[in-house]
C-alpha positions, 0 to 999 in steps of 0.5 A, spaced: 449 679 654 455 680 657 460 686 656 464 683 651 458 681 647 455 688 648 461 691 645 462 687 639 454 688 638 455 695 638 461 695 633 458 691 627 457 696 621 455 701 626 449 698 628 445 700 633 443 696 639 436 692 638 437 693 630 438 685 629 434 680 633 436 677 639 436 670 637 441 672 631 446 676 635 447 672 641 450 666 637 454 671 633 457 675 639 458 668 643 463 666 636 466 673 637 468 672 644 471 665 643 475 667 638 478 674 641 477 672 649 484 673 653 485 670 660 487 675 665 494 675 663 493 678 657 494 671 653 489 668 648 487 661 651 489 654 648 484 651 644 487 644 642 493 642 637 493 644 630 493 638 625 498 642 620 503 642 625 503 634 625 504 634 618 510 639 618 514 635 623 513 629 619 516 632 613 522 635 617 523 628 620 523 624 613 528 629 610 533 629 615 532 621 615 533 621 607 539 626 608 543 622 613 542 616 608 545 619 602 551 621 606 552 614 609 551 611 602 556 616 599 561 614 604 560 607 603 560 606 596 565 612 594 570 606 592 565 604 587 562 610 584 565 612 577 564 619 574 564 618 566 562 623 560 556 620 560 554 620 567 555 616 574 556 609 574 556 604 580 560 597 580 555 594 585 560 589 589 555 583 590 554 583 582 562 581 581 562 575 586 560 570 581 564 572 575 569 567 574 575 568 570 575 565 563 579 559 562 586 559 560 587 557 553 591 550 552 593 545 547 587 540 545 588 534 548 588 528 543 585 521 545 588 516 541 584 510 540 584 504 536 579 504 530 572 500 531 571 495 526 563 493 526 562 487 522 554 486 520 553 479 518 548 478 512 541 476 514 540 470 510 533 470 507 529 464 508 529 459 502 522 459 500 519 452 500 518 449 493 511 446 491 511 439 492 512 435 486 505 432 483 503 425 484 500 422 478 495 417 478 492 413 473 486 417 470 480 414 467 477 420 463 470 421 461 468 427 456 462 431 458 458 436 454 456 443 457 449 441 457 451 435 462 454 439 467 449 444 467 443 439 468 448 435 473 448 429 469 456 429 469 458 425 475 453 420 473 456 419 466 463 418 469 460 413 474 456 409 468 463 409 464 467 407 470 471 413 470 474 418 475 475 424 472 471 429 467 473 432 461 470 439 459 471 443 453 472 451 456 475 454 450 473 452 443 477 452 436 472 457 434 475 462 440 469 462 444 469 461 451 464 457 456 464 462 461 465 470 462 472 471 463 475 476 467 480 478 462 479 484 459 481 482 452 475 476 452 470 482 453 473 486 447 473 480 442 466 478 444 469 471 446 465 470 453 459 466 454 452 469 455 452 467 462 456 463 468 452 457 468 457 452 466 462 455 471 458 455 477 457 447 475 464 446 475 465 450 482 459 445 485 463 439 482 470 442 485 467 443 492 465 435 492 472 433 490 469 426 488 472 427 481 478 429 478 476 435 473 480 437 466 479 443 462 480 443 455 483 449 452 484 450 444 490 455 444 492 458 437 487 455 433 483 461 434 479 465 428 477 471 433 484 473 435 487 472 428 481 476 425 483 481 430 490 482 428 493 478 434 499 474 432 496 472 425 499 467 421 500 469 414 502 466 407 508 467 403 503 472 399 502 476 405 495 474 406 492 470 412 493 463 412 487 458 413 488 451 415 485 444 412 478 446 416 478 453 413 480 456 420 486 462 421 491 461 427 495 466 431 502 465 433 505 462 440 511 467 438 506 473 439 506 476 446 499 478 447 496 472 445 500 468 450 498 473 455 491 472 454 491 464 454 495 464 460 490 469 464 484 464 461 488 458 464 489 461 471 482 463 471 480 456 470 485 453 475 481 458 480 475 455 478 476 449 481 479 445 475 485 440 477 488 440 470 489 444 464 489 440 457 492 445 452 490 443 445 492 446 438 498 448 443 503 450 437 504 451 430 499 448 425 500 441 422 494 440 417 493 444 411 498 447 406 503 449 411 509 449 406 505 456 404 506 459 411 511 465 411 517 465 415 516 471 420 517 474 427 510 470 428 513 464 425 521 463 426 525 458 423 526 454 430 519 454 432 520 450 438 523 456 442 516 460 442 513 453 444 517 451 449 517 458 452 510 458 453 509 451 456 515 453 461 511 459 463 504 456 464 507 450 467 510 454 472 504 459 473 499 453 474 504 449 479 504 454 484 496 453 484 497 446 484 494 445 478 497 440 472 499 442 465 497 437 460 498 437 452 494 434 447 499 431 441 497 429 434 503 429 430 508 424 429 515 426 433 520 421 429 527 423 430 530 426 423 523 429 421 521 436 421 516 438 427 511 443 424 508 444 430 514 446 434 512 441 440 518 436 440 519 430 445 524 434 449 519 440 450 513 435 452 518 431 457 520 438 460 514 441 461 508 437 461 505 433 467 501 429 462 501 428 455 494 426 451 495 422 445 491 423 439 488 416 436 492 417 429 499 417 433 502 411 435 502 410 443 508 405 443 512 410 439 510 416 443 511 412 450 518 410 447 521 417 445 518 421 451 521 416 456 527 417 452 527 424 453 526 424 461 518 423 462 517 418 468 511 414 470 509 414 463 503 409 464 500 414 468 502 420 465 501 418 458 493 418 457 491 415 450 484 413 447 480 408 451 481 402 446 488 403 446 490 405 453 492 398 455 493 399 463 495 406 463 491 412 463 485 413 458 480 418 456 473 417 452 
């Protein structure tokens, strides 16, 4: 231990030499010697640069730079700084470079042009092509029963009789139908057939195309409609009127009755029939017709509702390529009252064919129908086989 170490060793808290162990005193004395040793000139030796001094120098330099920058900013921006009541405002010069002065207000420019007139040519709608006029060939018609149709014997019956057409009753004078109609009123009146066997047989024949098919429809002689209060014909005493056979009728002037019959005929056309033969297609002619009351259902001029019904149905069937025919059993003598409302003019204008009852005169009908405008009477007037001559006939 040198003199310096011994000196501090003796001074520490008045300890006597040798009180602390040497392994503790030696490092402690060495530490004190390093902290207080001076060189021979009396100065403490330099032991390295302090880190705090470097930080202090950096802060001084930074403050000097900020001060110089602030002075330069004030000198350069002095013209752009304004002091207001709310504080200092700076107009940055580069923000005003792109600002343009508002355009000067001047009088509006008026451009004069001629009025443009646009003319739209109307588009012509295509003219619908009317259905072709029917070609009437002479008919040789054989009447067959529903049983013959169901059993498949109808075609053979026509061949045996030398016929080229079949006639089958599809709506009877009782009001009953031979098929199940789609028309709702038929179901309401319980007029439908129990099944569609007859309708299926008709469709099968229509698909072959070997025979001309005619459906017979009894129109206004319909006790089912009359008893249901649909256009019932009344007597002058206010009671339902009955014909010679004790059957009540409905009226051609009743819209519901006309709509019902029209719907049934269109169903038959879709079924495959080529021709619809209307029977009892006017007002009654047999029985006490003088007792019938004049009313909305039976007006003074009975030709008006009858002609309207024929015209409507003829047009509807023509669109389907089906012929409308009318069965006539009344003498159409000029000057005589026509009870049914079916005149020669009504028939000539609307009926494709006219079927004659055996009680009327064929030559007389042919004369008045031809005079009223019916052409090709030999093919279009269908008479009973024994009175037909060379024209169309039925049996």
